[in-house]
C-alpha positions as CSV (number, residue, x, y, z in Angstrom):
1,M,59.6,79.0,65.6
2,A,61.5,76.3,67.5
3,R,63.5,73.7,65.6
4,P,62.3,70.1,66.1
5,D,65.2,69.3,68.3
6,E,64.7,72.3,70.6
7,N,62.8,72.4,73.8
8,P,60.3,75.4,73.7
9,N,60.6,75.8,77.4
10,Q,64.3,76.0,77.1
11,I,64.1,78.7,74.4
12,E,61.7,80.7,76.6
13,I,64.2,80.6,79.5
14,D,67.1,81.5,77.2
15,E,65.2,84.5,75.8
16,R,64.2,85.7,79.3
17,L,67.8,85.5,80.5
18,A,69.1,87.1,77.3
19,N,67.0,90.2,78.3
20,R,68.1,89.9,82.0
21,E,64.6,89.4,83.2
22,P,64.8,88.0,86.7
23,E,62.3,85.3,87.8
24,I,59.7,87.2,89.8
25,S,56.3,85.7,90.8
26,T,53.5,87.5,88.9
27,A,51.0,86.3,91.5
28,Q,51.9,89.4,93.4
29,P,50.2,92.8,92.8
30,P,51.5,94.4,89.6
31,E,52.9,97.4,91.5
32,L,54.9,95.1,93.7
33,V,56.2,93.1,90.8
34,Q,57.4,96.3,89.1
35,L,59.1,97.3,92.4
36,N,60.8,93.9,92.7
37,R,62.1,94.1,89.2
38,A,63.4,97.7,89.7
39,L,65.3,96.6,92.8
40,V,66.8,93.6,91.1
41,S,67.7,95.7,88.1
42,A,69.3,98.4,90.3
43,S,71.5,95.9,92.1
44,V,74.2,96.2,89.4
45,S,75.4,99.3,87.5
46,E,74.2,100.0,84.0
47,S,77.6,99.3,82.5
48,T,77.8,96.0,84.3
49,R,74.3,95.0,83.0
50,R,75.4,95.8,79.5
51,A,78.4,93.6,79.9
52,Y,76.2,90.8,81.3
53,D,73.9,91.2,78.3
54,R,76.6,90.8,75.8
55,D,78.2,87.9,77.6
56,W,75.0,86.0,78.1
57,K,73.8,86.4,74.6
58,A,77.2,85.3,73.2
59,F,77.1,82.2,75.4
60,I,73.5,81.4,74.2
61,K,74.5,81.7,70.6
62,W,77.6,79.5,71.0
63,A,75.8,76.8,73.0
64,R,72.9,76.5,70.6
65,S,75.3,76.2,67.6
66,A,77.2,73.5,69.5
67,G,73.9,71.7,70.4
68,M,74.5,72.2,74.1
69,P,72.0,73.2,76.8
70,T,72.3,76.8,78.2
71,I,70.4,76.5,81.4
72,P,71.2,74.5,83.4
73,A,74.6,74.1,81.7
74,T,77.0,71.4,82.7
75,D,80.6,72.0,83.8
76,K,81.8,70.2,80.6
77,T,79.8,72.7,78.5
78,I,81.4,75.6,80.4
79,A,84.9,74.1,80.0
80,A,84.3,73.7,76.3
81,Y,83.1,77.4,76.2
82,V,86.3,78.5,78.0
83,T,88.4,76.6,75.4
84,Y,86.4,78.4,72.7
85,L,87.0,81.8,74.2
86,V,90.7,81.0,74.6
87,S,90.8,80.2,70.9
88,L,89.4,83.7,70.2
89,G,92.3,85.2,72.2
90,R,90.2,86.4,75.1
91,K,92.1,87.5,78.1
92,P,91.8,85.7,81.5
93,S,90.1,88.8,83.0
94,T,87.5,88.8,80.2
95,I,86.8,85.1,80.8
96,D,86.5,85.8,84.5
97,R,83.7,88.3,83.7
98,V,82.0,85.8,81.4
99,M,82.1,83.1,84.1
100,T,80.5,85.6,86.5
101,T,77.7,86.3,84.0
102,I,76.9,82.6,83.5
103,S,77.0,81.9,87.2
104,Q,74.7,84.8,88.0
105,A,72.2,83.8,85.3
106,H,72.0,80.3,86.8
107,K,71.5,81.6,90.3
108,L,68.7,83.9,89.2
109,L,66.8,80.9,88.1
110,G,67.6,78.8,91.1
111,Y,70.3,76.6,89.6
112,E,73.7,75.7,90.9
113,S,76.5,77.6,89.1
114,P,78.3,75.3,86.6
115,T,81.4,77.5,86.5
116,R,83.0,75.9,89.6
117,G,83.4,72.3,88.4
118,S,86.8,70.7,88.6
119,V,87.0,70.4,84.8
120,V,86.3,74.1,84.4
121,E,88.9,75.0,87.0
122,R,91.6,72.9,85.3
123,T,90.8,74.4,82.0
124,R,91.1,77.9,83.3
125,R,94.3,77.3,85.3
126,G,95.9,75.9,82.2
127,H,94.9,79.1,80.2
128,K,96.2,81.4,82.9
129,R,99.5,79.5,83.2
130,K,100.0,79.8,79.4
131,V,99.2,83.5,78.9
132,G,99.6,84.9,82.4
133,T,97.1,87.0,84.4
134,A,98.8,90.4,84.6
135,Q,96.3,93.1,83.4
136,T,97.3,96.2,81.5
137,K,96.6,99.0,83.9
138,A,96.2,102.7,83.2
139,R,99.4,104.6,83.6
140,P,99.0,106.8,86.7
141,L,99.1,110.5,86.6
142,T,101.0,111.2,89.8
143,L,101.2,114.4,91.8
144,E,104.3,115.4,89.8
145,H,102.5,114.7,86.5
146,M,99.4,116.6,87.6
147,S,101.3,119.8,88.3
148,R,102.7,119.7,84.8
149,V,99.4,118.9,83.1
150,L,97.5,121.7,84.9
151,V,100.1,124.2,83.8
152,A,100.0,123.0,80.2
153,L,96.2,123.5,80.2
154,E,96.7,127.2,81.0
155,G,97.2,127.8,77.3
156,L,93.7,126.8,76.4
157,P,90.9,129.4,75.9
158,D,88.1,129.6,78.4
159,P,85.7,128.0,79.1
160,R,87.6,124.9,78.0
161,R,90.6,125.8,80.1
162,A,88.6,126.2,83.3
163,R,86.5,123.1,82.6
164,D,89.4,120.7,81.8
165,R,91.6,121.9,84.7
166,A,88.7,121.6,87.2
167,L,87.7,118.2,85.8
168,I,91.2,116.7,86.0
169,A,92.0,118.1,89.4
170,F,88.6,117.1,90.9
171,G,88.7,113.6,89.4
172,W,92.2,113.1,90.7
173,A,91.6,114.4,94.2
174,A,88.4,112.4,94.7
175,A,89.9,109.3,93.0
176,L,86.8,109.0,90.8
177,R,86.1,106.4,88.1
178,R,85.2,108.0,84.8
179,S,81.5,107.1,85.1
180,E,81.5,108.8,88.6
181,L,83.2,111.9,87.3
182,A,80.9,112.2,84.4
183,A,77.9,111.8,86.7
184,V,78.8,114.5,89.3
185,L,76.0,117.0,89.8
186,V,76.3,120.4,91.4
187,E,73.8,119.2,94.0
188,N,76.2,116.4,95.0
189,I,78.8,119.0,96.3
190,Q,78.7,120.9,99.5
191,E,81.1,123.7,100.4
192,Q,82.6,123.5,103.9
193,A,85.3,125.5,105.7
194,A,87.8,122.7,105.1
195,G,87.0,122.3,101.4
196,L,84.4,120.4,99.4
197,V,82.3,117.3,100.3
198,L,81.3,115.1,97.4
199,T,78.4,112.7,97.7
200,I,78.6,109.8,95.3
201,P,75.0,108.4,95.1
202,R,75.9,105.2,93.4
203,S,79.1,103.6,92.3
204,K,80.7,100.3,91.2
205,T,81.3,99.2,94.8
206,D,78.0,100.7,96.0
207,P,75.5,99.3,93.6
208,L,72.6,99.7,96.0
209,G,73.0,103.4,96.2
210,E,73.8,103.8,99.9
211,G,76.0,106.7,99.1
212,R,79.6,107.5,99.7
213,H,81.1,110.8,100.9
214,V,84.5,112.1,99.8
215,G,86.3,115.1,101.4
216,I,88.4,117.3,99.1
217,P,90.5,119.8,101.1
218,F,92.2,122.9,99.9
219,G,95.6,122.2,98.3
220,Q,99.0,123.9,97.9
221,V,100.6,122.0,95.0
222,F,97.3,122.5,93.2
223,C,93.9,123.3,94.6
224,P,90.9,121.3,93.2
225,V,88.5,123.3,95.4
226,S,89.6,126.6,93.8
227,L,89.6,125.1,90.3
228,V,86.0,123.9,90.7
229,K,84.9,127.3,92.0
230,E,86.6,129.0,89.1
231,W,84.9,126.7,86.6
232,R,81.5,127.4,88.1
233,Q,82.0,131.1,88.1
234,I,83.1,131.1,84.4
235,S,80.4,128.7,83.3
236,G,77.6,129.9,85.4
237,V,76.6,126.2,86.1
238,D,74.6,126.2,89.3
239,S,72.6,123.0,89.0
240,G,72.6,119.7,87.1
241,P,75.8,118.2,85.6
242,L,78.9,119.9,86.9
243,F,81.1,119.2,83.9
244,R,79.3,120.1,80.6
245,S,80.0,119.3,77.0
246,L,81.2,122.2,74.9
247,R,80.3,123.1,71.3
248,K,82.7,124.5,68.9
249,G,83.5,128.0,69.8
250,G,83.2,127.2,73.5
251,R,79.5,127.3,73.9
252,I,78.5,125.4,77.1
253,Q,75.8,122.8,76.6
254,D,73.1,121.7,79.1
255,R,74.0,118.1,78.9
256,G,76.9,116.7,80.9
257,I,80.0,115.2,79.5
258,D,80.1,111.4,79.2
259,G,82.7,108.8,80.1
260,R,84.3,108.9,76.7
261,G,84.6,112.6,76.9
262,V,86.4,112.4,80.2
263,D,88.8,109.9,78.6
264,R,89.5,112.3,75.7
265,I,90.1,115.3,78.0
266,V,92.6,113.4,80.1
267,R,94.4,111.9,77.1
268,E,94.7,115.2,75.3
269,A,95.8,117.0,78.5
270,A,98.6,114.5,79.0
271,A,99.7,114.8,75.4
272,R,99.7,118.6,75.7
273,A,102.0,118.3,78.8
274,G,104.4,116.3,76.7
275,Y,103.6,112.8,77.9
276,S,103.6,110.3,75.1
277,E,102.5,107.3,77.2
278,P,98.8,106.3,76.8
279,Y,96.8,107.8,79.6
280,S,93.1,107.6,80.3
281,A,90.4,108.7,82.7
282,H,91.5,105.9,85.1
283,S,95.0,107.5,85.2
284,L,93.5,110.1,87.6
285,R,92.3,107.5,90.2
286,A,95.4,105.4,89.7
287,G,97.6,108.5,90.1
288,L,96.1,109.4,93.5
289,V,96.6,105.9,94.9
290,T,100.2,105.7,93.5
291,S,101.1,109.1,94.9
292,A,99.6,108.4,98.3
293,A,101.4,105.1,98.5
294,A,104.7,106.7,97.5
295,A,104.2,109.3,100.2
296,G,103.8,106.6,102.9
297,I,100.1,107.3,103.7
298,P,98.6,104.2,105.4
299,D,96.7,101.9,103.0
300,R,93.7,101.9,105.3
301,E,93.3,105.7,104.9
302,V,93.8,105.6,101.2
303,M,91.3,102.8,100.7
304,Q,88.7,104.7,102.7
305,H,89.2,107.7,100.5
306,T,89.2,105.8,97.2
307,R,86.3,103.4,98.2
308,H,88.3,100.3,97.3
309,E,86.6,97.2,98.6
310,S,89.3,94.7,97.4
311,A,92.7,94.8,99.1
312,R,94.0,92.7,96.2
313,V,93.0,95.3,93.6
314,F,94.3,98.1,95.7
315,A,97.6,96.4,96.2
316,G,98.0,96.3,92.4
317,Y,98.4,100.1,92.4
318,V,100.5,100.3,95.6
319,R,103.2,97.7,94.8
320,P,104.8,99.6,91.9
321,A,105.0,102.8,94.0
322,T,106.7,101.1,96.9
323,V,109.3,98.9,95.3
324,F,112.1,101.0,96.8
325,N,110.6,101.1,100.3
326,S,112.8,98.9,102.6
327,N,114.6,97.6,99.5
328,P,117.4,95.2,100.6
329,L,119.5,96.2,97.7
330,E,120.0,99.7,99.2
331,G,122.0,98.2,102.0
332,L,123.8,95.6,99.9
333,L,124.9,98.0,97.2
334,A,126.1,100.5,99.7
335,R,128.6,98.1,101.3
336,L,132.2,98.5,100.3
337,D,133.6,95.5,102.2
338,I,132.0,92.7,100.1
339,P,134.8,90.4,98.7
340,T,135.1,90.7,94.9
341,D,136.9,87.4,94.3
């Protein structure tokens, strides 16, 4: 029941947005309404929708407790919420995501986004100057690391040995995000004379499901193509999820591995190879980019392979790998005729 000071219409809008129900005219035929809702729902990934759900519900709870309207919110309300999030120790990247959620919620209902007001921008700039904006990135598993990791996994019993080696090599070579790696189906892979072609039906940068194709050639340092074939021969997997969960004793299950399982496999493999740094599933994708940059492969070619849409995000991986390329110190420190007094 609404409190005396609450607007019933406002509560209805809040609840609808909390459940991420887009505003669709019900005057249309029911079948068309359902289709429209499915298309709107499919425009973002499941993980992104879950994040939006959490962010929007948290904002609603805070705004109601503070006696402020949630939709449409004012820029002063948003600035106050940013200050509240800062007081909780939220990182700038987290607040960026929250602002995106609030902005999208307003746009869904036909309102202007309140997150771009000058008071909001000033508050956010102050926060970023105070704490910095550098994000903690996954430590990359480079080509050199990969060789050592794959050798270390040789000591495992099958089928775990074959699965883990294939998963890590395939994920690295295709520069897959952990959700993409967990979602690979046998039906998504085609064998060709030059190697394997992976079709990614949907991804973070392809939310509408247009599909992306990734070529994985035979290799010499290590061969992801051969390792995938070995895993399929040992496991007998000929359809459905390529990488399966294993029961104790090595029994292969029908269900595919999930993202957390991919994380665990990479982390344990790195530790087995003697690396004490914290690695994760994203270390595979980061390692491919880092290795390609260090080898001097043009950014355009690497971005096409990794499906990066943002040059800024991509550059965050490339810069650490190229700090010694055309470094002016090499010439300066090699000179012997510089006066010392």
